[in-house]
N, C-alpha and C positions, 0 to 999 in steps of 0.2 A: 083821462091822463092827468087828473088832478088828485090832490089829497095825499101826496107823499111828503109834504113839507116836514111834518113832525118827525117822521122816520129819518129823513135825510139830516135834519138838524141834530137829532140824537147821535147819529153816526159821526157827523162833522165835529160836534163838541167833544166826543171821545178823543178825536185826534188833536183838537185844538188845546185841550187840557186847561189847566188853571192859570194862575197868575205867573207872569215872568217879566223880567226886566233885564234881559241879556244884552250887554253892551255890543255884542257882535251882530245882534238882530237890528236891521235898519228900521223895523217897526217900533222899536222902543218898548215902553211899558204896555203890556198886553194882558188881558184876562179873557178866557173863553174865546180866544181868537180875535178879540176886538181890541184894536190899539186905542190908546188914550186919545189920540188925535181924532180918530173916527168916532169914538164915543162922545167926545166933546161936540163935534159937529152935529151928531144925532140929537143930543139933548139940548144943544144951543147954549151951553155955558161951560166954563172951565171946571175940571174935576181934579181932585188930588188922588194920591196913591190909595188912601183909605177907601174912597169911592170906587176906584178901579178894583181893588181887592174884594169889595162887597158885591160885585156883579153876580147875578144868578142867571141860569138858563132862561127863566121867565123874563128877566130884564132884557136880555139881548135878542130874544126871538123876534120881536117886531123889527129890530134893526136888520137882522139877517133876511127877513121876509122882504122888507122894503128895499134895502140897498143891494141885495144880491139875487135872491129867488125871483122877485118880480122883474128886475132889470134884464135877466137873461131868460125870461119867459118859461121858467121851469114848469109851471102848471100846464103848459102846452107841449111839453116834451114827454116822450115815452118814459115810463118808470125805468130807473137805472141810468138812462141818459141824463135825466134830471139831476141825479146825484153826481155823476161825473162832471157835469158842467158847473153845478153849484159849488162843489168843493174846489174846482179850479178857479172859479170866479172869486171865491173868498181869499184864496192864497195869492192870486196873480192879477186880479182885477176883472171886472165884468167885460170890458172891451176885449181883452185878450181871450177870455173864455168864449165869448160870442164869436170872435173871428176864427178860433180853433174849431168850434162846432161847424161853422160855415165851410171851412176848408174840408172838414171830415165828410160833409155831405155834398161837396162839389158845387157850391154856389159862391158868388163873389163875397170875399171876406171884408165887408165894410163895417162890421161890428153892430149893425142894426138888424136885430132878429125881427123879421116881418113875415108876410104871407109866403114869399118865395122860399125863405129859409125853412119855415115850418112845413111847407109842402115837401121839400127835399128831405127833411128829417123824417117825416112820416112815411116817405117812400123807401127809405133806407133800412137796411138790416140793423136793428138796434145794437146787437152785439158787436158788429163791425164798427159802428159809430163809437161805442164805448172804447173799444180797443184803439181806434185811431186817435180819439181825444186824449186818452191816457198816454199813448206813445208820444204824441206831440207835446203834451205837458211835460213829460220827463225830459225830452230833448231840450225844451226851453229851460227847465230847471238846471240841467247840466251846463248850460251856457252862462249861468250866473256866476259872478266872482265869489259869492258866498257858498257855492256848492261844496267846497272843501270842508267848510264848517258844518253845514247842515244837510249835505247830500245823502248821507246814509238814511237819515230820518225821512227826508223827502221821498227818496226812492221807495222806502217801505210803505209810506203813506199812499203814494200813487198806486202801488200794487194792491193795497187793501181796498182802495176805492174801486179799482178795476174789478177785483174779485167780487166785492159786494154788489157793484152795479150789475155785473153779469148775472149774479144770483137773483137779483130782483127781476130779471127777465125770465127766469125759469118758472114754469107753472108749479103751484103748490102740489106737494105729493099727497096722494090719497092713501091714507093708512088702511091697514087690514081691518076689515069689518065696517069700513065706511063705504057708503054708496059709490059705485063706479059707473 
């Protein structure tokens, strides 16, 4: 259940897009989904707009792995479930994503993914988990006061994540002429 980080990051960065500084966005200045505040904390120094605009996927990959992927134990999650949880963690925080995963698999939602959570995750139907996580995520987003401004995009993103996550659970198709 490891090795999906690069694939997930590629999908996540497509949705995160490039540089923005929308005054309606409480995150403020952002590039590749990384806010200025988060990037400054990661690099341990203040950065300016030029530095934020210059960020590359290679620059931000270690931050995404350390601050999100590892914190919600994505290497220990089934493929597809890892993407649904990671994308949620990036947008709404690791604690909220962890608690949502825990509710989806029926364990105490304390935000600490440990042995009990991982056992429940591995005993669950991954497609059902993906659906439940994405449904809970959308319900949370709909409750936010900024849903009127960003809701259409958020809804579309959750649907893309749900679809891609479910597709990751499908076995690869064997083409005609390939061994069966």
